[in-house]
Structure formats: C-alpha cells, structure tokens
N, CA, C and O atoms as a Maestro MAE file, in Angstrom:
{
 s_m_m2io_version
 :::
 2.0.0
}

f_m_ct {
 s_m_title
 :::
 protein
 m_atom[228] {
  # First column is atom index #
  i_m_mmod_type
  r_m_x_coord
  r_m_y_coord
  r_m_z_coord
  i_m_residue_number
  s_m_chain_name
  s_m_pdb_residue_name
  s_m_pdb_atom_name
  i_m_atomic_number
  :::
  1 25 91.727 110.546 84.329 1 A "MET " " N  " 7
  2 3 93.137 110.681 83.250 1 A "MET " " CA " 6
  3 2 93.379 111.289 82.399 1 A "MET " " C  " 6
  4 15 93.828 110.811 81.357 1 A "MET " " O  " 8
  5 25 93.247 112.020 82.509 2 A "GLU " " N  " 7
  6 3 93.877 113.256 81.111 2 A "GLU " " CA " 6
  7 2 95.162 113.600 81.277 2 A "GLU " " C  " 6
  8 15 95.934 113.231 80.392 2 A "GLU " " O  " 8
  9 25 95.510 114.093 82.006 3 A "ASN " " N  " 7
  10 3 96.992 114.766 82.450 3 A "ASN " " CA " 6
  11 2 97.745 113.525 81.910 3 A "ASN " " C  " 6
  12 15 98.749 113.885 81.297 3 A "ASN " " O  " 8
  13 25 97.569 112.027 81.941 4 A "ILE " " N  " 7
  14 3 98.430 111.260 81.994 4 A "ILE " " CA " 6
  15 2 99.504 111.494 80.019 4 A "ILE " " C  " 6
  16 15 100.643 111.218 79.643 4 A "ILE " " O  " 8
  17 25 98.869 111.816 79.675 5 A "ASP " " N  " 7
  18 3 98.857 112.662 78.185 5 A "ASP " " CA " 6
  19 2 100.004 113.568 78.093 5 A "ASP " " C  " 6
  20 15 100.539 113.707 76.993 5 A "ASP " " O  " 8
  21 25 100.573 114.380 79.403 6 A "LYS " " N  " 7
  22 3 101.143 115.183 79.187 6 A "LYS " " CA " 6
  23 2 102.561 114.717 79.971 6 A "LYS " " C  " 6
  24 15 103.471 115.482 80.290 6 A "LYS " " O  " 8
  25 25 102.514 113.312 80.190 7 A "PHE " " N  " 7
  26 3 103.743 112.445 80.707 7 A "PHE " " CA " 6
  27 2 104.233 112.495 79.421 7 A "PHE " " C  " 6
  28 15 103.637 112.471 78.344 7 A "PHE " " O  " 8
  29 25 105.798 112.594 79.779 8 A "LYS " " N  " 7
  30 3 106.750 112.626 78.182 8 A "LYS " " CA " 6
  31 2 107.991 111.859 79.611 8 A "LYS " " C  " 6
  32 15 108.318 112.469 80.628 8 A "LYS " " O  " 8
  33 25 108.492 110.291 79.193 9 A "ILE " " N  " 7
  34 3 109.211 109.689 79.888 9 A "ILE " " CA " 6
  35 2 110.699 110.029 79.161 9 A "ILE " " C  " 6
  36 15 111.116 109.795 78.027 9 A "ILE " " O  " 8
  37 25 111.294 110.677 80.313 10 A "GLU " " N  " 7
  38 3 113.115 111.122 79.745 10 A "GLU " " CA " 6
  39 2 113.576 110.318 80.299 10 A "GLU " " C  " 6
  40 15 113.377 109.956 81.459 10 A "GLU " " O  " 8
  41 25 114.797 109.630 78.930 11 A "ARG " " N  " 7
  42 3 115.551 108.725 79.534 11 A "ARG " " CA " 6
  43 2 116.824 108.847 79.423 11 A "ARG " " C  " 6
  44 15 117.400 107.943 78.818 11 A "ARG " " O  " 8
  45 25 117.585 109.912 79.930 12 A "LYS " " N  " 7
  46 3 118.532 110.091 79.826 12 A "LYS " " CA " 6
  47 2 118.882 111.630 80.896 12 A "LYS " " C  " 6
  48 15 119.124 112.800 80.601 12 A "LYS " " O  " 8
  49 25 118.736 110.785 82.397 13 A "TYR " " N  " 7
  50 3 119.287 111.316 83.276 13 A "TYR " " CA " 6
  51 2 120.082 110.135 84.243 13 A "TYR " " C  " 6
  52 15 120.093 108.904 84.260 13 A "TYR " " O  " 8
  53 25 120.578 110.960 84.845 14 A "GLU " " N  " 7
  54 3 121.497 110.064 85.952 14 A "GLU " " CA " 6
  55 2 120.602 109.598 86.799 14 A "GLU " " C  " 6
  56 15 119.604 110.317 86.761 14 A "GLU " " O  " 8
  57 25 120.472 108.517 87.724 15 A "THR " " N  " 7
  58 3 119.504 108.432 88.448 15 A "THR " " CA " 6
  59 2 120.428 107.660 90.026 15 A "THR " " C  " 6
  60 15 121.588 107.251 89.969 15 A "THR " " O  " 8
  61 25 119.639 107.634 91.179 16 A "GLU " " N  " 7
  62 3 120.004 107.239 92.035 16 A "GLU " " CA " 6
  63 2 119.206 105.982 93.004 16 A "GLU " " C  " 6
  64 15 118.024 106.119 93.317 16 A "GLU " " O  " 8
  65 25 119.771 105.128 93.299 17 A "THR " " N  " 7
  66 3 118.544 104.217 94.034 17 A "THR " " CA " 6
  67 2 118.029 104.301 95.149 17 A "THR " " C  " 6
  68 15 118.656 103.662 95.994 17 A "THR " " O  " 8
  69 25 116.800 105.024 95.667 18 A "LYS " " N  " 7
  70 3 115.973 104.936 97.220 18 A "LYS " " CA " 6
  71 2 114.954 103.361 96.609 18 A "LYS " " C  " 6
  72 15 114.649 102.720 95.603 18 A "LYS " " O  " 8
  73 25 114.751 103.446 98.426 19 A "THR " " N  " 7
  74 3 113.443 102.663 98.316 19 A "THR " " CA " 6
  75 2 112.533 103.367 99.240 19 A "THR " " C  " 6
  76 15 112.814 104.029 100.239 19 A "THR " " O  " 8
  77 25 110.980 103.000 98.528 20 A "PHE " " N  " 7
  78 3 110.184 103.687 99.361 20 A "PHE " " CA " 6
  79 2 109.062 102.697 99.370 20 A "PHE " " C  " 6
  80 15 108.840 101.938 98.427 20 A "PHE " " O  " 8
  81 25 108.355 102.737 100.493 21 A "ARG " " N  " 7
  82 3 106.974 102.116 100.635 21 A "ARG " " CA " 6
  83 2 105.389 102.394 100.011 21 A "ARG " " C  " 6
  84 15 104.802 103.474 100.080 21 A "ARG " " O  " 8
  85 25 105.091 101.693 99.663 22 A "ILE " " N  " 7
  86 3 103.564 102.705 99.103 22 A "ILE " " CA " 6
  87 2 102.959 101.616 99.802 22 A "ILE " " C  " 6
  88 15 103.501 100.613 100.267 22 A "ILE " " O  " 8
  89 25 101.497 102.030 99.812 23 A "PRO " " N  " 7
  90 3 99.867 101.471 99.993 23 A "PRO " " CA " 6
  91 2 100.290 100.527 99.027 23 A "PRO " " C  " 6
  92 15 101.120 100.865 98.182 23 A "PRO " " O  " 8
  93 25 99.616 98.894 99.061 24 A "VAL " " N  " 7
  94 3 99.477 98.370 97.776 24 A "VAL " " CA " 6
  95 2 98.515 98.664 96.845 24 A "VAL " " C  " 6
  96 15 98.934 98.470 95.704 24 A "VAL " " O  " 8
  97 25 97.291 99.090 96.899 25 A "PRO " " N  " 7
  98 3 96.330 99.515 96.160 25 A "PRO " " CA " 6
  99 2 96.912 100.368 95.005 25 A "PRO " " C  " 6
  100 15 96.668 100.207 93.809 25 A "PRO " " O  " 8
  101 25 97.949 101.563 95.713 26 A "LEU " " N  " 7
  102 3 98.745 102.279 95.174 26 A "LEU " " CA " 6
  103 2 99.654 102.014 94.114 26 A "LEU " " C  " 6
  104 15 99.812 102.630 93.061 26 A "LEU " " O  " 8
  105 25 100.239 100.980 94.562 27 A "ALA " " N  " 7
  106 3 101.300 100.313 94.196 27 A "ALA " " CA " 6
  107 2 100.336 99.251 92.627 27 A "ALA " " C  " 6
  108 15 100.689 98.994 91.476 27 A "ALA " " O  " 8
  109 25 99.271 98.981 93.308 28 A "GLU " " N  " 7
  110 3 98.443 97.780 91.757 28 A "GLU " " CA " 6
  111 2 97.922 99.290 90.983 28 A "GLU " " C  " 6
  112 15 97.709 99.056 89.793 28 A "GLU " " O  " 8
  113 25 97.732 100.371 91.241 29 A "GLN " " N  " 7
  114 3 96.797 101.316 90.250 29 A "GLN " " CA " 6
  115 2 98.229 101.292 89.199 29 A "GLN " " C  " 6
  116 15 98.388 100.806 88.080 29 A "GLN " " O  " 8
  117 25 99.053 101.960 90.008 30 A "LEU " " N  " 7
  118 3 100.576 102.519 89.236 30 A "LEU " " CA " 6
  119 2 101.230 101.844 88.126 30 A "LEU " " C  " 6
  120 15 101.736 102.326 87.113 30 A "LEU " " O  " 8
  121 25 101.063 99.945 88.728 31 A "GLU " " N  " 7
  122 3 101.539 98.929 87.694 31 A "GLU " " CA " 6
  123 2 100.259 98.541 86.248 31 A "GLU " " C  " 6
  124 15 100.572 98.053 85.162 31 A "GLU " " O  " 8
  125 25 98.821 98.943 86.692 32 A "LYS " " N  " 7
  126 3 97.671 98.870 85.738 32 A "LYS " " CA " 6
  127 2 98.074 99.941 84.586 32 A "LYS " " C  " 6
  128 15 98.143 99.699 83.381 32 A "LYS " " O  " 8
  129 25 98.415 101.619 85.460 33 A "LEU " " N  " 7
  130 3 98.361 102.866 84.781 33 A "LEU " " CA " 6
  131 2 99.667 102.815 83.601 33 A "LEU " " C  " 6
  132 15 99.617 103.486 82.570 33 A "LEU " " O  " 8
  133 25 100.774 101.945 83.929 34 A "ALA " " N  " 7
  134 3 102.230 101.814 83.515 34 A "ALA " " CA " 6
  135 2 101.618 100.459 82.125 34 A "ALA " " C  " 6
  136 15 101.406 100.618 80.923 34 A "ALA " " O  " 8
  137 25 101.530 99.492 82.811 35 A "GLN " " N  " 7
  138 3 101.175 98.815 81.685 35 A "GLN " " CA " 6
  139 2 100.086 99.631 80.657 35 A "GLN " " C  " 6
  140 15 100.659 100.039 79.647 35 A "GLN " " O  " 8
  141 25 98.830 99.906 80.702 36 A "GLU " " N  " 7
  142 3 97.898 100.463 79.866 36 A "GLU " " CA " 6
  143 2 98.923 101.547 78.974 36 A "GLU " " C  " 6
  144 15 98.513 101.723 77.826 36 A "GLU " " O  " 8
  145 25 100.232 102.323 79.338 37 A "ASN " " N  " 7
  146 3 100.549 103.374 78.575 37 A "ASN " " CA " 6
  147 2 101.924 102.983 78.105 37 A "ASN " " C  " 6
  148 15 102.616 103.784 77.477 37 A "ASN " " O  " 8
  149 25 102.470 101.363 78.494 38 A "ASN " " N  " 7
  150 3 103.181 100.709 77.919 38 A "ASN " " CA " 6
  151 2 105.034 101.617 78.011 38 A "ASN " " C  " 6
  152 15 105.879 101.809 77.136 38 A "ASN " " O  " 8
  153 25 104.999 101.944 79.425 39 A "VAL " " N  " 7
  154 3 105.696 102.680 80.414 39 A "VAL " " CA " 6
  155 2 105.988 101.771 81.598 39 A "VAL " " C  " 6
  156 15 105.227 100.911 82.041 39 A "VAL " " O  " 8
  157 25 107.241 102.094 82.060 40 A "SER " " N  " 7
  158 3 107.801 101.644 83.261 40 A "SER " " CA " 6
  159 2 107.343 102.300 84.026 40 A "SER " " C  " 6
  160 15 107.178 103.519 84.020 40 A "SER " " O  " 8
  161 25 106.906 100.992 85.307 41 A "VAL " " N  " 7
  162 3 106.803 101.895 86.635 41 A "VAL " " CA " 6
  163 2 107.276 102.498 86.820 41 A "VAL " " C  " 6
  164 15 106.779 103.582 87.126 41 A "VAL " " O  " 8
  165 25 108.475 102.330 86.792 42 A "ASN " " N  " 7
  166 3 109.666 103.041 87.747 42 A "ASN " " CA " 6
  167 2 109.343 104.883 86.822 42 A "ASN " " C  " 6
  168 15 108.959 105.910 87.382 42 A "ASN " " O  " 8
  169 25 109.587 104.745 85.736 43 A "GLY " " N  " 7
  170 3 109.421 105.611 84.709 43 A "GLY " " CA " 6
  171 2 107.800 106.538 84.882 43 A "GLY " " C  " 6
  172 15 107.771 107.750 84.671 43 A "GLY " " O  " 8
  173 25 106.942 106.004 85.158 44 A "LEU " " N  " 7
  174 3 105.765 106.524 85.774 44 A "LEU " " CA " 6
  175 2 105.996 107.118 87.028 44 A "LEU " " C  " 6
  176 15 105.717 108.310 87.158 44 A "LEU " " O  " 8
  177 25 106.485 106.450 88.023 45 A "ILE " " N  " 7
  178 3 106.448 107.337 89.406 45 A "ILE " " CA " 6
  179 2 107.490 108.446 89.311 45 A "ILE " " C  " 6
  180 15 107.442 109.443 90.032 45 A "ILE " " O  " 8
  181 25 108.642 108.189 88.191 46 A "ILE " " N  " 7
  182 3 110.005 109.531 88.053 46 A "ILE " " CA " 6
  183 2 108.774 111.047 87.797 46 A "ILE " " C  " 6
  184 15 108.767 112.071 88.479 46 A "ILE " " O  " 8
  185 25 107.594 110.627 86.294 47 A "GLN " " N  " 7
  186 3 107.084 111.895 86.363 47 A "GLN " " CA " 6
  187 2 105.960 112.140 86.961 47 A "GLN " " C  " 6
  188 15 105.376 113.190 86.694 47 A "GLN " " O  " 8
  189 25 105.434 111.256 87.868 48 A "CYS " " N  " 7
  190 3 104.239 112.088 88.692 48 A "CYS " " CA " 6
  191 2 104.482 113.064 89.803 48 A "CYS " " C  " 6
  192 15 103.851 114.031 90.232 48 A "CYS " " O  " 8
  193 25 106.346 112.102 90.327 49 A "ILE " " N  " 7
  194 3 106.988 112.586 91.360 49 A "ILE " " CA " 6
  195 2 107.105 114.239 90.761 49 A "ILE " " C  " 6
  196 15 107.209 115.280 91.410 49 A "ILE " " O  " 8
  197 25 107.053 114.056 89.476 50 A "LYS " " N  " 7
  198 3 107.802 115.886 89.111 50 A "LYS " " CA " 6
  199 2 107.019 116.314 88.584 50 A "LYS " " C  " 6
  200 15 107.095 117.503 88.274 50 A "LYS " " O  " 8
  201 25 105.884 115.531 88.232 51 A "PHE " " N  " 7
  202 3 104.479 116.685 88.088 51 A "PHE " " CA " 6
  203 2 104.165 117.230 88.945 51 A "PHE " " C  " 6
  204 15 104.015 118.447 88.836 51 A "PHE " " O  " 8
  205 25 103.848 116.380 90.557 52 A "ALA " " N  " 7
  206 3 103.575 116.975 91.522 52 A "ALA " " CA " 6
  207 2 104.020 118.197 91.973 52 A "ALA " " C  " 6
  208 15 103.327 119.138 92.359 52 A "ALA " " O  " 8
  209 25 105.432 118.111 91.887 53 A "LEU " " N  " 7
  210 3 106.468 118.928 92.420 53 A "LEU " " CA " 6
  211 2 106.546 119.946 91.908 53 A "LEU " " C  " 6
  212 15 106.775 120.949 92.584 53 A "LEU " " O  " 8
  213 25 106.361 120.019 90.392 54 A "ASP " " N  " 7
  214 3 106.382 121.449 89.266 54 A "ASP " " CA " 6
  215 2 104.409 122.052 89.884 54 A "ASP " " C  " 6
  216 15 103.967 123.194 89.756 54 A "ASP " " O  " 8
  217 25 104.164 121.659 90.085 55 A "HIS " " N  " 7
  218 3 102.330 121.972 90.375 55 A "HIS " " CA " 6
  219 2 102.164 122.219 91.948 55 A "HIS " " C  " 6
  220 15 101.162 122.696 92.481 55 A "HIS " " O  " 8
  221 25 102.970 121.933 92.388 56 A "LEU " " N  " 7
  222 3 103.196 122.970 93.836 56 A "LEU " " CA " 6
  223 2 102.525 124.383 94.128 56 A "LEU " " C  " 6
  224 15 102.248 125.094 93.162 56 A "LEU " " O  " 8
  225 25 102.263 124.807 95.378 57 A "SER " " N  " 7
  226 3 101.917 126.211 94.930 57 A "SER " " CA " 6
  227 2 102.946 126.736 95.653 57 A "SER " " C  " 6
  228 15 103.146 127.951 95.648 57 A "SER " " O  " 8
  :::
 }
 m_bond[227] {
  # First column is bond index #
  i_m_from
  i_m_to
  i_m_order
  :::
  1 1 2 1
  2 2 3 1
  3 3 4 2
  4 3 5 1
  5 5 6 1
  6 6 7 1
  7 7 8 2
  8 7 9 1
  9 9 10 1
  10 10 11 1
  11 11 12 2
  12 11 13 1
  13 13 14 1
  14 14 15 1
  15 15 16 2
  16 15 17 1
  17 17 18 1
  18 18 19 1
  19 19 20 2
  20 19 21 1
  21 21 22 1
  22 22 23 1
  23 23 24 2
  24 23 25 1
  25 25 26 1
  26 26 27 1
  27 27 28 2
  28 27 29 1
  29 29 30 1
  30 30 31 1
  31 31 32 2
  32 31 33 1
  33 33 34 1
  34 34 35 1
  35 35 36 2
  36 35 37 1
  37 37 38 1
  38 38 39 1
  39 39 40 2
  40 39 41 1
  41 41 42 1
  42 42 43 1
  43 43 44 2
  44 43 45 1
  45 45 46 1
  46 46 47 1
  47 47 48 2
  48 47 49 1
  49 49 50 1
  50 50 51 1
  51 51 52 2
  52 51 53 1
  53 53 54 1
  54 54 55 1
  55 55 56 2
  56 55 57 1
  57 57 58 1
  58 58 59 1
  59 59 60 2
  60 59 61 1
  61 61 62 1
  62 62 63 1
  63 63 64 2
  64 63 65 1
  65 65 66 1
  66 66 67 1
  67 67 68 2
  68 67 69 1
  69 69 70 1
  70 70 71 1
  71 71 72 2
  72 71 73 1
  73 73 74 1
  74 74 75 1
  75 75 76 2
  76 75 77 1
  77 77 78 1
  78 78 79 1
  79 79 80 2
  80 79 81 1
  81 81 82 1
  82 82 83 1
  83 83 84 2
  84 83 85 1
  85 85 86 1
  86 86 87 1
  87 87 88 2
  88 87 89 1
  89 89 90 1
  90 90 91 1
  91 91 92 2
  92 91 93 1
  93 93 94 1
  94 94 95 1
  95 95 96 2
  96 95 97 1
  97 97 98 1
  98 98 99 1
  99 99 100 2
  100 99 101 1
  101 101 102 1
  102 102 103 1
  103 103 104 2
  104 103 105 1
  105 105 106 1
  106 106 107 1
  107 107 108 2
  108 107 109 1
  109 109 110 1
  110 110 111 1
  111 111 112 2
  112 111 113 1
  113 113 114 1
  114 114 115 1
  115 115 116 2
  116 115 117 1
  117 117 118 1
  118 118 119 1
  119 119 120 2
  120 119 121 1
  121 121 122 1
  122 122 123 1
  123 123 124 2
  124 123 125 1
  125 125 126 1
  126 126 127 1
  127 127 128 2
  128 127 129 1
  129 129 130 1
  130 130 131 1
  131 131 132 2
  132 131 133 1
  133 133 134 1
  134 134 135 1
  135 135 136 2
  136 135 137 1
  137 137 138 1
  138 138 139 1
  139 139 140 2
  140 139 141 1
  141 141 142 1
  142 142 143 1
  143 143 144 2
  144 143 145 1
  145 145 146 1
  146 146 147 1
  147 147 148 2
  148 147 149 1
  149 149 150 1
  150 150 151 1
  151 151 152 2
  152 151 153 1
  153 153 154 1
  154 154 155 1
  155 155 156 2
  156 155 157 1
  157 157 158 1
  158 158 159 1
  159 159 160 2
  160 159 161 1
  161 161 162 1
  162 162 163 1
  163 163 164 2
  164 163 165 1
  165 165 166 1
  166 166 167 1
  167 167 168 2
  168 167 169 1
  169 169 170 1
  170 170 171 1
  171 171 172 2
  172 171 173 1
  173 173 174 1
  174 174 175 1
  175 175 176 2
  176 175 177 1
  177 177 178 1
  178 178 179 1
  179 179 180 2
  180 179 181 1
  181 181 182 1
  182 182 183 1
  183 183 184 2
  184 183 185 1
  185 185 186 1
  186 186 187 1
  187 187 188 2
  188 187 189 1
  189 189 190 1
  190 190 191 1
  191 191 192 2
  192 191 193 1
  193 193 194 1
  194 194 195 1
  195 195 196 2
  196 195 197 1
  197 197 198 1
  198 198 199 1
  199 199 200 2
  200 199 201 1
  201 201 202 1
  202 202 203 1
  203 203 204 2
  204 203 205 1
  205 205 206 1
  206 206 207 1
  207 207 208 2
  208 207 209 1
  209 209 210 1
  210 210 211 1
  211 211 212 2
  212 211 213 1
  213 213 214 1
  214 214 215 1
  215 215 216 2
  216 215 217 1
  217 217 218 1
  218 218 219 1
  219 219 220 2
  220 219 221 1
  221 221 222 1
  222 222 223 1
  223 223 224 2
  224 223 225 1
  225 225 226 1
  226 226 227 1
  227 227 228 2
  :::
 }
}
C-alpha cells in the first residue's frame, strides 16, 4: 500500500453521477482503505481510476 501516499484528493472538479457494480470483497477493501486514510470512498475510487489511467502503457 506504499502508493497510497501518492493519492491527492482533488475537490474542485465537475462531477457526473454514474453507477458501477463491483464485487463485494473489492467494495469492502475500498471502504476499509478509505476509512484508514480518512478519505471518502468516492474520492478514493476517483483517484484509483485516475492513477490506473495515467499508468496505462
């Protein structure tokens, strides 16, 4: 979990509501990680997606 330090939650951006289905164990892992780092699950997911897209080859 060393890369979590690279996450910077950005709060000033337009948003659009989307619904995604994810496996329960993944949702639980995200909720735990968000709680441990005092961020919202939504903010964490945004950063996870952004990080993944930025690091695609």
